N, C-alpha and C positions, 0 to 999 in steps of 0.2 A: 779498258773500255774504249771503243772507238768514239770519235767525236760525232756530234749530231749530224754534221754535213756528210761525214763518211758513211754513217748509217743510212742517211737519206739516199745517197748515191747508189747504194746496193739494193735499194728497194725494187721489187718486181712489180712495177706499176702496171695496172690494166689500162686499156683504152678508156677514154671518157664515155664512149658508147656502152662499154661493158658495165661501168659504174652506174650509168644512168639506168640500164636495164635492171641492175640489182635494186635500185631505188624505186623502180616502177615508172620511170620516165621514158617515154618512147624516144627512139633515136632521132626521129625527125624533129623533136622538140629541143634538141641540143645543137648549138652552134660551136663546133670545136675551135679552140685556140691552141693549135698544136695537137699532140697525141693524147695528153692526159688532163687537159683543162678544157672546160666548156662553159658556155652561158646558156641558161635554161630560158626558153621562149616565154615571153610574158603572156601570150595568148594561152599557152598550156596552163600556166599558173592561174590565170583568170578562170579557167574551166574547172579548177579544183574546188571551187567554193561550196559545192553541195556536200562534200565529203566531211565526215566528223573529224574533229581535231584529235591528235594524239596527246600524250601527257608531256607537259613541259617541265624540265628540270633545269634549275639555275646552278651553275658552279661559280662560287665567289671565294673570298679568301680573307685572311687576316691582313693587317696593314703590311705592305711590302717592306722588306729589308734587303740590304746587300747580300744576305745569306741565301735568298731565293725561296720561293714558295711553290711555283710550278702549277699555276692555275690552268693555263692552256694545256700543259702536259696532262693534267688530271682530266680535263674535259675530253681530250682525245682518248685517254686510257679508259675512262668510263664508257664512252661511246663504243669503243671496241669490245669492252667487257660485256656490255648489254647485248651486243650482237652475238658474242660467243655463247651466251646463255639462252639464245633463241629469241631475243626481242628485236623486232625490226626498228632500228634506231638510226637517226641522222644527227650529226652535230652541226651547230651553227656558230661560226667564229667571225671575228672582225679581220679585216685585211691589215697587214702590218704597214706602219708609216716608215718612210725612209729616215726620218729624224732619229728615232731610237736605234735603227739598224746601224747607222753610222756614228751614233753617239755613245751611249753607255749600256742601254738595256739589251740590245741585240734584237733579233727577229721575234716573230710571234707565231711560229708554226709548231710549237711544242718542242719536245726534246727526247733524246734517247730513242727508245722503241715505241714511243707514243707521240708520233708526229703526223702532220699532214704533208703531203707531197704533191708536186715537186717543190721541195723546200726552197731552192734557190730562186726560182721564178716567183713564188708566193711572196718571199721576203723582199724582192726587188720590184720590178715594174709590174709584174703579174699581168693582168689584162688591161692595164692602163686606166682603171677606174679613178685612181687618185689624180691622175693627170687631167682627166675629163672634169673632175670636180674643181680642181685648181683653175682650169681654163674658164669654166662657167662662172666661177666666183669673180675672177679678174676681168672677164668680159663686162660684167655689171659695173665694176669699178671704173673701167675705161669709158663705158657709156655715160656714167654719172659725170665724170670730168669733161667728157666731150659735150654733154648737154650744157654744162656751165660755160664752157668756152664759146659755144655758138649762140650766146644770147640769154641763156638761163630763163627760158619761157616759164618754167615752173616756179620761179622766184625762190630758188634754194638759197638759204643763208649759208654762205661758205664757211662761216664759223661753226656751223652745226652739222657738218658732214660726219656721219657716224660710221661709215663703211670703210674698213681697212682691207688692204690686199692680203693675199696669202701665198705661202710657199711651203711645200712639203719637205722642209729641212730645218734643223735647229740652227738659227742664225741670229744671235743676240744683237748684232749690229743693225738689224732691220726693225727692232722693236719700236724705235722712235726715229722718224726721218722727216725731212722737209722735202716735199714733192713739188714738181712743176717749176724748178729753177731754170734759168737760162734765157729768159726774155719772154716777150709777149706771145710769140708763136707756141710756147710750151704750156700756156695756161696760166692759172692764178696760183702762186705759191701758197702753201699752207703746211702746217704741222700734220704729219700723217704717221702711219706705221703699218707693220705686217704682223699677222698671226700665222701660226702653223696651220696647214690645211685641215688637220684633224679638229681644229677649233672653229673652222668655218661654219657659218650658219647654213651654207649650201650643203655641207657634209651632213649636218643635222637634218635638214629637209630631206635629203637623199635617203637617210636612214629611217625616217618616220613617215614617208609618203606611202600610200597604199597602191597606187597605180600611176600611170603617166599623166592622166588628167589631174590627179591630186598633186603630183609633183609640180606641174606647171602652175597650178593655183597657189600652192605654197610659196613657190619662188616669187610669184608676183606680189606676195604679201610682205616680202623682206623690206624693212624700213632702212633706207640708205642715208637720209638726211632730213632736216626740218627747215621750214620756212621761218621768216621773222615772226610770224604769229604762232610759231611752235606747232603748226600742223605738219603731219608726216608726209614725206615723199617716199614712194615705194618703187620697187622694180617694175611693177605694172605701169606706174606713171611714166617711167622712162621707156616703156615698150620693150623691155629687155627679157621678160620671162620666156617668151617663145623661143628665142635664140638660145637661151640657157638650157631649156629643156631639150632642144635639138642636140646640144653638146653632150647631154647626159643620157640620151635615149638608149644607146647601146650599153653604157655602163650600168644602167638601172636593172638590167637582167642579172639575176644572181649567178655567181660563179660556182660551178660544180667541180670539186676535186675529190681526193680520196685520202684515207689514212694509210699508214704502212701496211695495215691488214686488209686493205682494199675495201674499206667501208666508205659509204658516201658522206661528203661534207660540203656544206655551203659556206663559202668564205666571202663576205660581202659587206662593204662599208667599214668605217673605222674611226669613229670619234673617240678621243681620249676620255677617260673618266675623271681625271683631275681638273680638266678645263672644259669639258663638254659632257655629253650624257653617256658615253662609254659603252654602247651596245651595238651589235651588228644590225643590219637592216631589218626593218619590220617585214618587208616583202619576203625576204629569205626565211625568216622565222615562221611566218604564216604558211608559206609553201611547204616547209618541212613538216609542220604539224598536220598538213593534209596528206602528205606522202608517207610518213612514218608513224608508228605506234608510240614511239618515245623520241623526244627531241632534247638533246643536251646542248645548252648554250652557256656562255659566260658573260660576265660583265667586268669591266676593267678595274684594276687595283683592288683595294680592300672593300669589304661590304659597306663601310661607311660612305663610300662614294659610288662604286659601280652598282652594288645591289640596291641601294636606296634609289638611284636614278632608274634602274631597270624597273623597279616596282612603281615608283611615283611618276615616271615619265613614260617609258616605253609601254608598260602594261596598261597604264591608264589610257594612253592614246590609242593603243592597238587592241584593246579589249582582250588582253591575254590573261590567262589564269594559271600561274605557276603552281605546281602541286608538290614540289620538293626542292630543297636547296642543299647543296654540298658546300661546306666551308673548308677550304684547303689550308693546312698549316704544315710547318716542318718543325722538328725538334730544334734545328739550328736557328730558325727565325724566332721561335719562342724564347730561346736562351738570349738572343740578341735583344729582344724586348725586355729581358730581365737584366740587362746591363753588361753582357759579356761582349768583349771585343771580337771582331771578325776572325782574327788569327787564333782565338782560343776556343772556337765553337766545337772543335772535334773532341774536346775533353768532356767527359760526363760531368754534369753539374746540375743536380736536382734542385738546389737552392735557387739558382737563376731560372730554371724551368718553372718552378713554382711562382716566382715573382713575375715572370713574363707571360704566363698562361692566362693571366687576367685579360690580355688583349683578345685572345680567342673567346673567352667567356663573354666579353662585351659584344662581340659580333654575333654570337649565338642568341643573346638576348634581343639584339636589334632585329635580326631576321625574323624571329618569332613574333615581333610586334606587327608584322605584316600578315600574320596568320598562316605562315608557311613553315611546315615541319623541317627539321634540320638533321643532317648527319655530318660528322667531321671526317675528312680524309687526311690522314697523316702521310704526306709524301715522303717516302723513305729515302734517307741518305746513308751511305756506307758507314759513316761515323756514328750513327745512332746506336744506342744500346737498348737491350731488352728492358732494362730497368726504366729508362726514360719513356719507352713506349707504354709500358704498364702504368707509369704515373699518369700520362695523358689520358689513357683509356679510363682509368679509375676516377680521375678528376672530372672528366666529362660526364661519366655516369652518375657520380655522387652529387655533383653540383647542379646538373641540368637534365639528368635522365636521358642523355644523348649518347649514341654509339660513336666511338672513334675507331676508324678502321685503318690499319696499317696497309699502305698501298705501295706496290713495287712495279707499277706500270712503266716507269722510266727504264728499268732494266729488263722487264719481262713482257712489255706490251699489255694487251688486253687481259692476258692470263693473270697478271699481277694486280688487277683491279676487280676480279670476279666477286670477291667478298663484298666490296663496295657496291657492285651492281646488284647483288642480292639484297643488300640492306635498302638500297633506293627503291627497288621493286616492292619490298615489303611495306615501305612507307606509302608508296603510291596505292598499293592494294587496300590499305586501311582507309584511304579517302578522307583523311582528317584535315586537309588544307581548307582554309577559309580566307582566301586572299582578300585583302583590303588595303588601299593606299594609306599612307600615314596621315593625310589631311584631306579635307574636302575641297572642291574647286572654289567654293564660296568664301573660304577663309582669305582675309586680306594678305597681300604679298609679304608684308613685314612679319605677320603672324605665322605664315608658312615657313619663312626662314627661321624664325625663332623656334618653331616646333621641331624642325630638323636639327637645329643646334642643341636644343634641350634633350630631345628623345634619342638622337643618334650619336651626337658628339658629346653629350652630357655637359654642355657648356652652362655656365652660370647665367650668361646673358649674351645678347648680340649688341653691337654698337655700330654707328655710322655717323659721318659728319652731316652737316645740314644740306650740302649739295646732293648727297646720296639720298637722303630722306625726301628731298624735293623731287628728285628724279623718280623715285618710286611713286610718289603722289601723282606726278605727271603721267606715268605709265598706267596707273589705275584710272585716272580721269579720262584717258584715251580709250578705255574699254578693255584693257588687258589684265585686269586684276584677277580674273578667273584662272589664269595660266599657272601651271606648276613652276617651282623654282628649280634651277639647275645650278648647284653650288660649285664654284671653282675654288679649290683649296689644295694644300699639300696632301699628297697621298700617304705620307709617311707617318702621320699621326692623326688621332681623333681631333686634335686641336689644330690651330693654324701654325704651330711651331713644329717644324719637321724633326727637331731633336727631342721632342717630348713623347717618348715611347710608352708602351704599356697601355693603361686605361685611365688617362687623366680625367679628373672631375673639376667642375667649378672654374674652368678657364673662360676667357672672354673671346668671342669670335667677332672680329671687326670686318664689316662689309666695306670694302675699299671702293668698289665701282659696281654699277648696275648697267647691264646691257639688255635691251629688248630684242628677242629673237622671235618676231611675230610670225614669220613663215614656219619655223620649226614648231612654234607653239609653246615656248617657255621663256622665262626671264632669268638671265644669268646673273648670279650674285658672286662677284669676285672678292675673295676673302684673303686676308693676310698678304704675303709677298708672292703669291703664285703668279707666274707669267704665262700669257697666252701665246708667246713665242719663246720656246725653250732655247737654251744655249748648249753648246757642246762642252763636255768635261775637259779637264786638263789634258788627258790622254784619250782622245776619241777612238772608238773602235775602228773608224775609217783608216787609222794609221796602220792597221794590221790586215786590212782587206786588200787582196791583190790577185792577179792572175798568175798561175803557175806556168812553167815552161811549156806544158802541154795545153795551156789555155783554160784550165779549170779554175773556178773561183776558190780562193783560200781565205780563211779568217772570218767567214760569215758564220754567225751563231744565233 
């Protein structure tokens, strides 16, 4: 089987104008970025408001393992399959971050014969959106320090500067730094740090804003520091929001690309789900719902993170009504959840499968709590056996009354996911979805966090030290208690212990830190040992990425 990059290079891509025409977007509403990438005009999108929405389908997954699950691959395969059976469909994905591309996870364009293309550009600099977001974020940081340097008219308490700089790369050395060293002309030294761009509040604002006016207003609400009386200082106070919006203006237009089967896809925005809200941009999703009859989107990592935030943050903020969810699993990943080592996953092992499948069951239960019906997609690997497939299908039917469909889109493209497409359409035709977020706006922040921990993670309780509880009280006293919570925790487990696989119960979730994201409109609860600036692994993927003798990129996956 050829590699993902080899398959992508052989793709017969159509021009972005042809893809736009297929989606019903006029050519004059697309600004080409080369031959096969374009940005869709915001004025055209604004004019779509009167059209009825299509049906929204979420693709989520079990907790990720090194064995692989293939959530993006399934999103692309399902989108292609729906188009194959005559349903006008668009997919909406996040843009890849350079951190995972050069770290351990690789890119985020799908795989095999279920990819979005051009894969190399999408996985690298693409249209420059992440650079624009990084620049806008760091412009605000620079204006904050500059204001303090030139007299601090706003009375900022330099001990209470909340705003960290960002970089779209895994760099653990920047997690904690001391800035402004070198003398009087360089400012006032303080302890500082960097986050990865996908954890930036500017990224979250970018992905939750409805138009350019809303974008600038949200940027202005970002709290950067506090005065000695603990009153907030915002980006608007620093007169930074306008310039930030200018940097983001072109980036804010959704990116239009295509699948290997030449079906349209929006790829726009990219917050991680383990440290941010994990969904593509709201403006792209809303546009797709006006353009297509069916929209397939994904949320990052497992359903305990991505799906919960998609439902409780994105759908709540954007007025979206998802009507079906696909939970992706693999035989290999379920066996790893059952305790099998990675090098033994190719061996049939029903005992381990039975032990590990409880992780899938927990996710089925959780998604149903939001009133959204579920189908399971078993992403086929060549080492799978018919006995293992049958076990999963019977287990899902017997325990939950849910269909589990064996999908071969990685090897066969859309044709390998047609059965899944028919199952999804059947769910949608029944119209049984009754979407509702997990908690109401009026619930106090601590109780929102506890409800997520109880209902989604099955934790016994949540804990925090006095400083964290005081910070939550301050946020509520300032008028932000109505906001949803965005939990930052490990993606590998329902708990905060990444080694605790399966479906653990009665564990304790410790809230280590709380950050207010007033512009984005949520409160980040940082739990366990999760870092908002990841590090590279012992052997980063970057060691194997290079240019060949003929100038082609090698090693990207």
